[in-house]
C-alpha positions, 0 to 999 in steps of 0.5 A: 500500500502506498504511503504519503512521503511529503505531506505538503505536496501529497507525494506518495512513496511509490510515485517518488520511487518511480520518479527517482528510478527514472531520473538520476537524482543524487540529492534532495537539492537536485530533486528540488531543482528538477521537480516540483516534488519538494518545496523545502518544508523540511518535514519529510527531508529524512524520508526523501533523502532515504528514498534518494539513497535507495534509488541510487543504490538500485541504479548502481546495482542495475549498472553492475549487472549489465 
């Protein structure tokens, strides 16, 4: 079941993961610059940074399997 990651923008964790898996975002600052997913409220910073880290790990793992 999807959970809300960002309360202000009502971003669901599955939507954030899908976006991060298709865009090479390495930091929350890059996410703020490239998408309207984060508006700097800081309430969800830990959750979003965790998702960015996991997406980076998935990309690195996928790159190693090619």
